N, C-alpha and C positions, 0 to 999 in steps of 0.2 A: 408434460415434463416431469421427470422424476425428481425425487428429493435427493439432494447429494448426502453422502455420508459424512463423517466427522472431519474429512479434509476441507480444504478451503478453495476448492475448484468452484468456479463460477460458470463454467462453459455449459452446463445444463440450461442456464438461463438465457443463453444467446438465441436470438431468433434466426431463422434461415437467411442467409445472406451469401451472395457469390463474392468472395474475397479474393483480392489480387494478392500476389506473393508480397508485394510491398506493404499493403494494409495489414496483412497478417503479421508481418515483422514489426510494424509499427505498433500494432495492439499488443503483441507480446511484450515489447520493449516497455510499453506504458504499464501493463501489468507488473512487469519485473521492478520498475521504478517505484511503484506503490509498495510492492513487497520489500524493497530496499529500505524504504522509510518505516515500515512496520517493523523490520528487523533492527533498525537504528533505535526505534522507541523501546524495543524489547531489551537491547543492550543497555540503554540508559536506565530502564527500570531496574534491571538487575544490578547495575552499578549503585543505584540509589539504595537498593535493599540491602547491599553488602556494606553500607556504611554503619559505623557504630551507633549513629543516631539517625535512622533514615526519615526523611521527610515524607509522611503519608499523603500530604496534599500534592506534592510532586509526583508521587507514585499514581495517585488517583487521576491527575491531570494527564499524565502519559497513558495511563490505561484508556481514558476516554478518547485521547487523540488517536490511538490505536484502533479504537472501535469505528471512530469516524472514517478513518482511512479504509477499513474493510467496507463501509457502506459506499464510499466513493469509488473503490475499485469495481464493486458491483454495478456502478452506474456508468462505466466506461461503455462506449458503443463504438465498435470498429468502424462504422460507416461514417462517424463524425471525426474527419480528418483534424479539424481544428481542435477539438477536445483532446484527442489522442496526443497531438504534438504538444498541446498546453501541459497535459498530464506528464508526459515524459520530462519536460523541463522542469516543472513545479516539484514533483516528487523526487526527482534526482537531486535538485538543490535542497530540499528539505532534508533528505537523508545525509547529505554532506554536512548540513549545518548541525544536525542532531550528533552525528559522529564527533563533530568538532567540539561540541560542548562536553562530550564525555572525556576527550583527551586532555 
């Protein structure tokens, strides 16, 4: 397996697997749900940094949460239908919650 470049692609780590169209779509949706949560944390970090007196503890916690999401995204396995379905639900809800906190 090759080492990825500076991007966030994780496809180089996937093991060979015969995917159905449904599994492919579900996996991609799960990855996008994680990415949505990462993006929501990024927006919240930016909003905190833009404050007159930013709370560094809040920023650090959100940076740590974002790193954890990256690790969890790497752990998604397309053949694990239950994991993929749960990831889609959980991370989409997390992104909505974080965006709601910013508003």
